[in-house]
N, C-alpha and C positions, 0 to 999 in steps of 0.2 A: 773329780771328786776326792780321791783319796789322797791327793796333796792338800785339797782345801781342807779336809778333815784334821789331816796333820798340823796346818796351821791355826786351826781353831783349838786343837788343845793344848796347842805351844802358849798360848794367852789364857789358858785356865778356863777355856769356854765349855758349856753345854752340858747334856745330860749323856748318860752314857748313850751310847749307838744301838739301838734295839732293831731296827730293820732300815735298809737302804732299797727304795722301791727302784724298779728296774722295769724296761717294757719287755713284755712278754714275746714269744714267739709268733712271728706274722704283724709285729706292728714296729715301729721306728719313733726315734725321740724327736719332738716338735719344739720341747721347751728346755731351758738349760735345768730348770727345777722340776721334779716329779713329784707328786703326791699320791700315796697310797691308803691302804686301811691301817688303825691302830697307832703307836707309837712309833715314830719314825724320823730318819733324820736324811736329808737330800741336800746333795753339795756340788757345786759345780763353779767353773772358772767364767769369767765374764770379760770381754774385751772392751776397755774404755779407750777415748780419744780418737782422734782423726790421723789420718795416713798424711805421710810428706809435710808435717808439721802444719797443716792447712785447718783452721776451725769450721766446721761442718755443723747444721743444725742437729742439736740433740746428741752429736758426736761424742760429749762427754758424758752422758747420762744413759743410765737403763733403766727399766721400769720393771717391777714384780708386783705382779695382781696376787694378793693374798685372798681366797676365797673365804665366803662365809662359811661356818660351821667349825671350824678349827679350833681346838682347845689345847691350852698350853703351849702358845705360838713364841717361839724364838728364833728370829731371822738375824743373821750376822753378816757384816760385810767388813773384808778383813784386805788392807792394801798397804804398801809402802807409806813410810811415815812422812816422808815429802811430799806425798801427792794431794793434800787437803781435802780428804774424802769428806762427803756430809751425804747424810741421809734427810729426806723428808717424806712425811706420812700424809696422804689425802683418802678423804672418803670418796670412793668410787663413783659414788651415785650422785653427789652433789660437785665432788671438786673442791670442795673446802680442805683446806691445810689444817692439819691438827697437830703435828709434831715438825720440829727440824732441829738436826742437831750435828756437831761435828766429832773431831777425834780427841778435843779435850776431856780433861778426865771430869766431867759431870754429866748429870741426868736431869731430864724434864720428863715431866710427866702431862697425862692429859686424860679426862674422863670422856666417854664417847659412847653414847647410847647404852651407859651402864657397866660398861667395858674399861677397865683402866689400862690405858697404855704407857708404856715406860721405855724411853729413848735412853741408852747409855753409851757414852763415849769414853773410849780409854787407850792405852798404846802397852806394848808387849814390855817385858822386863827390860830387854836389852835396847828398847826403843826404836827398833828398827821397822815395827808394824804397828799400824793404827787400826782401831776397830770400833765399829761402833753396833749396838745390840738394841731391837725391837722386841720387846717381850708383853704378853699379856696372857694372866692367867687364866681368865674367864674365855667363854666360846665367844668366837666374834660374832656379834649380831650382823654382820654387813660386810660387805667386800672393802679391802682397802687396796691403794697402790702406792706401793714404796718405792720412790726413787733415788737411787744411788747416783750421785753427781762427782765427778772429779773436779778438784781445785785446778787443775790443769789441761782443758781440755783438748790443747794444741799437742798434748803427750799420749803417746799411745803406751798403755799399761795395764796390767790385769789383776783384777779385783777377784776374791773369793768370795761367793756369796753362798750360806748355808741355811736351810730353814728344817726346825724341828718343831714337831709338836706331838701332845699326848694322844688326841684321838682327831678325825676328821670325820664329822657326820656326812659329809656328801660323797664319801668315798665310793668307790665302784671296783669291780676285777680287775679292769684294766686302768692303771694309775693315770692320772690327770696329767696331761703333757705328753700321752703316746696316740698316735694315729694308726691306723690299720696299713699294713705295708702291701701295696700290691708290686711282686715283684716285675713283672711284665713290663708295667708303667716304669718303674725304676729302670730296667733294663733297656728300653726303648731310649730313655733321657741320657743314660751314659752312651748309648751307642750314638746318640747324635752328638755330645761332645766330644767323643773319641772320633769322629768323623771330622769334626772342626780343629782338634788339636793337632790330629795329622796333617792337616792342610796347612796350620800355623808353625809347626815345628817338625824337625827332620828328624827326631827321635825321641824315645819317651824320656831319656836323659835329658835331652835339651827343653823339654816340655818342664820337668819336674824343675831345672835350674830357674827356668824364667817363670814359672807359676808359683812355686811353694816355697823356694829358697827367699825369695824377698821377702814374704809374707812373716816368716820367722828372726830374719836378720833387722826387721822394723821394730821388733820389740828388745829392750837391754835386757839382760842376764838370759836370754833364751837363747840355746845351741841349736842350731839347724838339724832338722831330722824329723821324724814320724811328725804329719800336722792333725794335732788334736781336733776336739769337735768344736771348741769354740774358736780355733782360727779356721777351719775349712772353708765359711762364708768367705773370707778374703780371698780364698784359691778360686772357688767355682763363681764367684762373682765376676772374674776376668772373662768368662764367657760371655759371648753377647745375649746368647739364649738362655741365661742362667736364670734369671728373675727371682723367685722365691723358693727354687725347688732344690736349695743346697742340703738341706737336711735328708730328703730322701735318696740323694746320690751319694752322701757320705756312710748312710747305712748299708748301699748296696758295695760300695769299693772296701768299705771295713771287713775284712774276712773272705775276701776273694779266694775261689779254689779251695772252699770246703774249710777254710783256716777258721779259727775263732776270732769272733770280735772283741778285740782291745779298746776301744773308743779312740783308735787312732788309724789314719792312713799312712802306712809306710811306703817308701819308694817302690818296694816290689810290688805292692798292690795298684799303686798308683800305674805303674807302667802295664802291668794286665790290663787295666781298664783302658788305658791309651792304645793297646793293640786291638782292642775289641772288633773295631770297626774295618780295621785291616785285614783280618782274618778271613774274609770271605772267599779269596781265591784259593787260601791255603785248604779251607775245609771243604771247598767246592773238590779239590784235588782227592781230599780222602774220601768225601762221597763216591767219586768214579771207583776210586780203591775199593771201597764195600761191595759196589756192584759186581766187580770182577770177581770178587771173592764169595759172596753169597746170594743167593738167588731172589729172597727177599729180605726184609728188614727182621722179621721174626726169627729166620736163622742167623742173621748177625745177633741178634739179643741172647739166643739160645747158647753160643758160642761163649759172648763175652760175660753174660751172668752166671757161667756154669763157675763157681768160685764161692769157697766158706765163708768170705766175708759177706756177699750178697744173700741177705736174708729172704725168704718168701715173700713175695708181694712188695720187696724194697727196690732200691735203685742200686747201681753201680757206685760205690764212692771212691774217692779221689785215689786211695792207694790202688785199688784193684785198675782203675783207669790208667795211672801211671805205668803199673808193672805188667798189666795183662794187653791193655786197649793199645796203647798209646806207645808203648816200647818196641813193639814188633812192626810199627808201620814205617816205611819209608817211601818219600813222595817220588813219584815219576817224572820225568821231563826235567830235571834239575831244580825244581821246585824247592824254597826252603821249607823246613818242615817247623812248624810253631813249637813252644815249649808245652809241655801236659799240661803245665797250669792254665797257659792261654788258651787251650784247645778245650780244656775242661771247663771253664767259664763262658766259652761260647755256645758249648752244647748244654749246659745247665741253664735251662731257659728260664725254671722258674726260682733258681737260686737256692734251691734246698740243700746244696752239697751233694747231691746223688744224680746221675744221669738216668733218668727211667726210662721205660720201653718206649713209651712216646715221644721221648725227647729225640732217643736214638733213631726213630720212624722218622720224623722231622727231615731229620738230616740226610738220611737215606733218599726219603723222595724227593730232595732238594735239587737233585741234578740229572732230572729228566726222567723218563718213563721207566718202567721194570726191565732189567736187562736182557736184551733179546736172547743172549745166551744160554739163560736158564728159564726163559718165558715158556711154562708148560704148555700155554693154550697154543703157541705157535703164533701167536701175533707178532705184527712186524714191528720193527724199532719206534715206528711213528703213530701207534695205535695206541688209544687211550685205555688204561686199564683202572677198573674201580679202586685199586690201591693206590693209584697215582695223585697225589695232592696237589692244589692249585701253587704256582710260582710264588714265593712273596717276591714283591718288586725290591723294595727296601729295608723290607724288616729282615735284622739277622735270622739266620738260618736256624732254626731250633725253635723261634719265639711261636708261642700258641695265645691266640686272643684269651682274655680272661673272660670267664662266665659270667662273671658280675662285678663291678667296681664297686667298691664301698664308696660312700658319701665323705670320708674322710679323708680317703687317699684322691679322690677328685678333686675335693677341694683344696687341697694342699697343692696340687698341682695346676689349679683354675688360673693361676697366674703367670703360669709359665708361657714360654712360647709354644707354638703348635708343632706338635711332634711330627717331624717329616717322615721317619722311617716308619710309614704304616704299610699294612697290605691293600695294594690297588685292586686286589681281585679277591673274593671271598675265599677264606680258608676253610678245610674240613672241620667239622664241628658236629654234635651230636644231633643238631637239627635236621640234617640231611646231608648226603654227599653232595660235593663239589665236582661239577663235571667239566670245569675249564679245563683243556688239554694243555698239560705242562709241558708239551712238546711247542707251545706257542712260541717259545725263543728256542734258537739253536741251542745244542749243548757242547758245541767246541771249546777249547780253550781260546777264546778270541774275542778281544776288547767290545765288538759288536754283540755277540753272544751275553757276555755279562752285562753289560749296559743295558741289554732287554733284560735280562732277568732281575737287575736291580732297580728299572725303572729309572733310568738316569740317562746321560748322553757319553756316550764316546769318550769327549774331553774330561767329563767328570771321573769316568772309570781311570784313565790314562794318566789323571792328575795324582792319584794315590801312588806315593813311593813303591809300594809293594805290587803294584801292577804296570808299572811304567816300562817295563821290557818284556810284556806279553806279546803273542802277536796282535795286529792291530793298532799297537802303539809304538810300532817303531816305521811306519810309513806306509803299511798294507792298507791303512785306512786314514787319509789325510784329511777327511773333511768330518764335521761332526755332525751328522743326522740332519744334514741338509743346512745348515748353517752356513757354509761358504756358498753354496748353491742358491740361497736365497738372502740377497744381499740387502735386507731391509736395513733402513735407516734407525731404526729404533724397535721395540717390541711394541705389537698392538697396543695400545690403551684400554679398547673395549672390545671385548668380543661376546658373541651371542651364537647359539645355534641355529641351524634353519628351522629347527622345530621347538626350540625352546629360547628362554631368556637367561639360561643360567650357564651354557657353555662357554669355555673361555680358550680361543687358539693360543698356541705354545710361542706365537710371533715368529714362526717362520722355521722352526728347528725340524718340522717333519714336512717333507717334501710331497709331490706327487706320484714321482715314480722312484723306485729302489734299485739302484746300481750294485750288480753283482748280487743279488738275492734272488732264490727262486723258492716255489711253497711246492712242498714234497707230494702232496696227495692230490690226484685230480678227482673232481666231482665223479659221482656214480654215474655211469653212462656216457661220461664227456672223454673220449679219446683227445690224443694230441693232435695236432694238426699243424699244417704249413702254412703259414701267412706273409703276407708282404712286409710287415713292418710291426712296430711295437702298438701302433695307432689300431692295425688292423685287428691284432691280438685283444686289445681293449674293447673294441668295438663288439667283438663275439663275446667275452664276458659280459657287455652291457647287455647284449640282446639276449642272455641265459637266464632265466629265472633262478635266483638262489647262487649265483656266482659272486664271490666276495673278494677274490683277488685272481689276478692274472699273472701269467709268468711267461716271458718271451727269451728264448735264447737267439743272439744275434749269429752264431756261428751256423747253425743250421736250419734258421728261420721257424724253429718248432715252438709253437703255441699250446700252452695246457692252462685249463680254468682250475680253479678250487673252492671251496664252498667253506664255512666257519670252522669245520673241523680239521682243518690241514693248518699245519706249522711251517715255519720258514728255514731255510739254511743258506749259509753262503755258497754262491756258485759265481766263479769268474764269467763275465760274457752275459750274464743273465740280467735280466730288466724286469721286475715286477710291479704290482700297483693294484689300487682297487679300480672297480668299474667306474665310479665317479670321485673325482677331486674337487673339493668343494674348496674355494680358495676367499679369504676374506680382504676385500679391498677398503681399506678405511683413508678416507680423503678429509682431512683436516683445514678447515677456512677460518682464518683469524677473522676477529671484529664481526663476527656474526652471530646473532642469535635467532634459530629458526622457530623460537616460541612466540616471536613476534609476527609472523605470519599467519596469514587465515587457514581455514581448514582447506579450502579450493587451491590456495596459493602452495601450500606443503603438498598437496596431492600431485598437482602437476608439476612442481620441482621434483618431486619422486621419480616422475616417469621420465620428465626430461634427463636428469642424471644418470638415470639407468641407460639411456640410449647413447648418452657420452660414454658412459664405461664399456658398454657392448662395442659401440665404433671404435673406440680405441685398442681394445683386446681382441678385435675382428672375430666377433663370435655373435650369434644371433641373439635377438633383444630377448627372447624367452631362456637365455642363460643366464639371466642375471637376476636374483632375487633379493628380498628384503629379510629380515629375521625370523619373520612369519612363513617364508618360504612362499611367497606371493610373487609370481614372475613378472617381468618387466616392470621393476620397481625398487626403489633402494630404501633404507630407514634413513629418517633424518633425526638425529638425536635432540630431543627438545631441551631446549637451553643452552647446548652446546654445540658449537660448531663444527659438527663432526657426521660425515655421510659412511653409512655402512653398506657396503655391497656385496653379496655372495654371489661368487660367479662359479658355474659349473666349468672346470677346465676343460677343454677340448681334448679328445683322445689324442696320446701321442705326446702330450705338449707337456713340458716342465713347468713348475712353479717358478723358477727362475726366468724362463721363457716369458711368461704372465708379467712379469714384474718389470722387464725389458719393455714391452709395450705400455705399460699402465704406471710403472713405479716414478718414485721422485716428484719432479713438478711437472710430469708430462701432459698432465690433464688440464693444468692451471687455465690457458687460455679458454678451452671448450666448458670448463664450470662457470668463469666469468660470464661467457656470452648466455650460458644456461640461466645462470642468476637474472642478467639485465634482461633476457625474451621472457621469463615468469614474473617481471614486474616483483622483484625479491628486494629490490634495494631499501625497503621498508625495514628488513631483518638487519642492516646495518648499524652497529653501533656507533655512539657518538664519535664525531671526528673520523668517521670511515669513509672510505671511498673504494668503488670497484677496482679502479687502478692502484691502489696500495694494497690491497689483500694479498696475503700470503697463503698459498695452497700447498701443500704437503700431502703425498700419497703413500702409505704403506701396504704391503703386501705380505700376508700371512696364510698357512694353511690351517684348517679347522681338521684336526686329527681325530675328533670325536664321529664326524662324519663319514671318516673312511669305515667306522665300524658297522652304519646302517645301509639297508638296502632300499633307495628309493623307488617309489612306485611299485612296491612288491609286497605281497602277502602271502602267509602260509595257511594250511587248510589239511585235514581237520584241526580243529581247536578241543581243548581239555574239557571243553562245557559237557561232553557226553559223558565224561568222567567225573560229573557232580560238581566240576569249578565254573563259576558264573563269570562271564563277560563282566568287565567295570570300566568305569570313565577314569581318564590319568590326565593329568595337566599337560603332560609333554611327553615326548618320546623315552626321556630319561626315567620317568616316574613309570613308565610302563616297563622298561628294561628290568627297574628295580624290583617289582613285583615278579617278572619271570625268575629273576635270582632268588627270590624269597620262596618260590615253590619247587620241591625238590623233583619233580616230574618235569618241570617246564625246561626246553631247550631253544625255544624260538618264540618270539612275539611279534604281533601285527598291533600296529597302532594306526587308526584312522583319524586323519588331521580334520576333517570335516565332522564327524561327531564324538571326537575325543576319546573313542572306545579302545579298550584294551584288550586284547586275546591272547591267551597262551598256548604253545602247542608243544607237543611231545617231538621227540626226535625223529619219529618216522613222518614228520608231516612234509609235504611238499610244497615247494614255491611256486608262485604265479604271478603274473603282472596284474597292478590295479592301480590307477592312476591317483587315488587319493590315499595311499597307503604308505607307511612306513614299516619295514621289518628289521629284525636283528637278531643277534643270538643272545644268549643266557647273559653272557659276560665279554666285553671286549677284550681281545687280545692285544699284547702289545704289540706296536709297530719296530719293523726292523730301524735301528739306530744308526742309518747310513746314509750317504748322501746321494743326491739325483746323478742321472748320467751327465757326463760333461757335455759342454757345449760343442765340442769337437764332433761328437758322434750324434747332435742333434738332429742332422739331417737325415739321419736313417731312422728315427723314430717312428716317421710318420708313414703312410701307405700311398704312393701316387695313385694307384689303382682305384682308391677309393673318391677320388676327387669327383666334384661335380663339372659338369661339362662347363657351366658359367665361369667357376672360377679357372677351369684349366684354359680357357680361352683367353680370358683377361691375363693369366700369368704367360701365356705364351706371348701375346703381343708386346707384354711389358720387357720380358726378357729379347726380343726381337729389337726393339729400338734399344735397348743397353748394349747388348752385343754387337751391333752395327757399327758403330763407331770404334771399338775395341778392334773387331776384325778388320776394318779398314786401315786402322794405325799398322796393325801387326803387318799387313800388305806392304805397307809402305816402307816400313822399317828393314822388311825382306829385301826388297827391290834396291834400296840404299846398299843393305849390307852386301848385296852381290856384285853392285858396281864399285863398291869400294874394294872389294875382294880382287875384282877383276883388274882394276886400275891402279891400285896401290902398292900389292906385294911386290912387284918386280921394282918399283922405284924405292920402296923399303931395302930390298936386298942390294940396289946398286949404291943407296944413299950409306949404308955398313959398311959396303966394301971399296967406297970411295971409288968406284968405276967412273971412267970417263967415257961415255959413248955419245958422240955426236951425228949420227947417221938420221937423215930425213927431218931435218930442222935444226934452226941456229940454238945456242944456249940462252938466249934470251928469251925465246918463244917457250923453250920447256920450264925455265923459273915461272913463267907467268901461267902455264897450266898449273904448274905444281903448288904455286900459291892459292888457288883456288879450293882446294880440299887439302885442310891439315893433316899432318901424318899422327898417327896415334903413337904413342908412348913406346908402344912394347908391339911385338909379332902375335898378330891374332890367333887364338888356339881355333884347334879343330872344332868340327861341329859338336862333338862328342864333351870337349872339355869346355865352351863356353861360357862364361859368366859376366853377369851385369857389373856396370862399373869400370872405371879406370882404377886397377889396382897394381902397385907394382911389387917388389919382393918384400916381404915382411908384412903385409896387408892381407886381413882377412876378410871375406864377403859377409854382410850382415846375416846371412842366415846358414852361415856355419855353425850348426848345434854341437860345438865342444865346449862344454864348460868345467870339465872336470881337470883339465890339463892347463898348464900355465904356457904363455905363447914364448916365452924365453926362460930357459933353466940353465943355471949357472954350470952345473955337472950333473951329467946323466944321459939318457938314450935320447932326449930329444935334440941334441945338438948344442955346439958352443954358444955362449953368449953373443947375441946378433944374428945366429942362422936360424933358419926357419927348421921347426921341429919336423922328423920325417913323415908324421902323419896328416902334414897341411900339403894340400894341393900346389904344385911349383908353376908360378907363372914367370914366363921370361922376359926380363926387361930389356931396355935399349942397348946395353951393354953386351947382353947374350946375342940379342940380334945382330947386332955388327960383327960379333965373332962367328956366328953361325954364315953369315953371308960372306966373310972373307975366307971360308975354307974352300981349299982349290978344288975338292971334290964336286961342289957344287955351282962352281963359277959358269963353266959353259952351260949347263941346264939353266942358270940365272940368265945368262945372254940372251938366249935362243927364248925364253921367256918374254923378256923384256922386248926382244924384237916383234914379236907376233903382237903384244899389246900395243905396242906404238902404231903398229899398221891398224889394229881395230878402231884407235882414237881418230887417225888420217880419215877414215872411210864414215867414222861419226860426222867428223867435221865437216866432210864435204857434204853428206846428206843435211 
């Protein structure tokens, strides 16, 4: 605006500057020009033209809306002389053109609704600039649209536009062109942008060069540097999630770390915004440092706020933060320490330029429960305290939900992409305490723990450059939350919860069992037990009302069960999981429309397809249900060739194991046979036949189902305290009502009556066939993979198998092993015979011995030709290996991958030699040398004589 005013005065324009409107505190600029009260002048730069020489629609035009009620209007547009600037004036209501003029020294006038409009064009003294002035001495009777158009729309150029007036009848305390600023929404928006920028560019400097420098280089006469307001849209729009939110992002970035806003985003402010999302781990380490130094957040605040610069009731300014809070902090474990400015922006959630006591408490409570070293109540590490807030999954630490969102801010953000970084669980507020345990996620510095707290996957955490070298990103966890253990061909396209039509499965990223995870707190009155396997431990959880997780340790076969209050931790050798794992089996059938079937056909087909899934998965028919939890049937998506089957995965089985039975195209023949038997050919589309139908199956988990307890209810209810039971559409709606009631810790939802009942923490669980129960909120699931297939045989429990299945399995194994056993016996007999008959002959052949006793040479050659000689001396029983392997060859099962077979220089030997770590096999040459040794020739001759005698006896028999 200052540059624009200078240019205006250079051409001898305008009245003296009386006032310049600006947006007050708590507001941001949404329009280049602002209108306040009284005599005023507002100026701005406007960017015209298209990028890269490409003409775009309206790329060379900007429209200024002049509101009704302005007295003494004077609107000016100034640009380079060669641009060919023109100005057109229209009636906003009718769209009728009133005036049009250019840069020539001429004026045009028009009388409009009693007001005289004058459009004057001219040039500066030196001729470098041209200008056009629209003026009106009277009060505008209606609104005008003034369009400023470039004569060269393929050229990017800057136009200075200013508006002055003597009075504005429609003014208010907030200038026109300002909107209410919600710092929470703005910070979340920039946090999202930061996450994207860090994934696209390796550093803040690289992001600046890629996003900002080209925007300024495209304009002639503009030196690369800080990005002003009128160029920021070109920077922000390169983010795919930008939409029309560039003004609020500019407000947030301009003046980060307590600096003053100067209507520009410089490279330092840009870098601070770039680092915002990547500071999570660093600030988590600082949070743990706070816990080691202070018993509570109040104690930390009392220490840091004890400074003369901190006013009573105020916050910690940046100067105190830098000199007192951040200067004395040294990260543990070799982690990088963020700059004081970056850390300050991260903690200052409301963007006020000060860190308040509440903001410091948010950070203090973000890394777990109260420090047990200072816990005055004597509670354990994993016990919930009233001071512990719920973990924010992907919202940056320190953010607090706004108490109310202004309509202006929400309208400005309404066209933006959905904000991803939101709290997945309720956060503390004045409406009531949140009792979601913060220890639902582990608190170690590990990729799995951070992924849990961030509400994302291990792969997403490790993708961040700042997090790529933490434990869990270096090979400790090679699978991402079950992605490798459930090899779905694609993410499920449609998903519903067994008790609702709203929940969506995650496409298999969450499995049925968690490898290397154990839950920390056992249910009251439920001690650890010794079980035969994972299946038996899971069965124990199923049979115990209120059990929501089990943990099995393979080393000692220990089994413990937990309720919803337990948190999890990483424990090698442990396997944990829910009592019931619900998997969604989606079968897509090409060229079929189920809406063409009659109701009777659909009912019959739904039952038949349910039997198909149950048979393929080797589970009881009642373990398959539809989207309404009706057993023994599946859901047929009307109008779409999609079959949805919800499978109760058997205890001890992984999701990958289920997919191996029903995934891919394994169900094709059974599904086609089912369609034919149900007389469903009428559902085939034109030119389609059963033989040509494509059938594909995807298998994914329903993670929401792991939060709820099937066939369970709690008692007593809160009705005795004045809360009345009510109806809810589904189990999710019932849980939402529990979350809104401060005293509620559990809920019960009756599927038959849709009745929703709330319960306190002291309520007891019991079994009820028509009910589903659950906690106040769902805890995050461990983002780890399922147990590998190599130990899957140990997951079940043989002791619990039924007699029928055991008998069938025994016969199956008997007929399978019998041929193998006979083959092994034959191999052993032949090997023994070869060992007895050929060893002496090999020794004699290698030593070129000429022994002619008991038989002529011709008969000996005939006998020798019946059995070929092996290429080298057989090894002893301890060294036997399969195959014909000479020197320098390695058996297929030699598990040595980290060393090369031949090394030119080094401990592995010279080129062509076997490394010392390789098993040594004797070749034919070495056998001959061995047989020629004088020390063993007598023994060889005696052995040969004995063997020939045996052969004679065998021939006589």
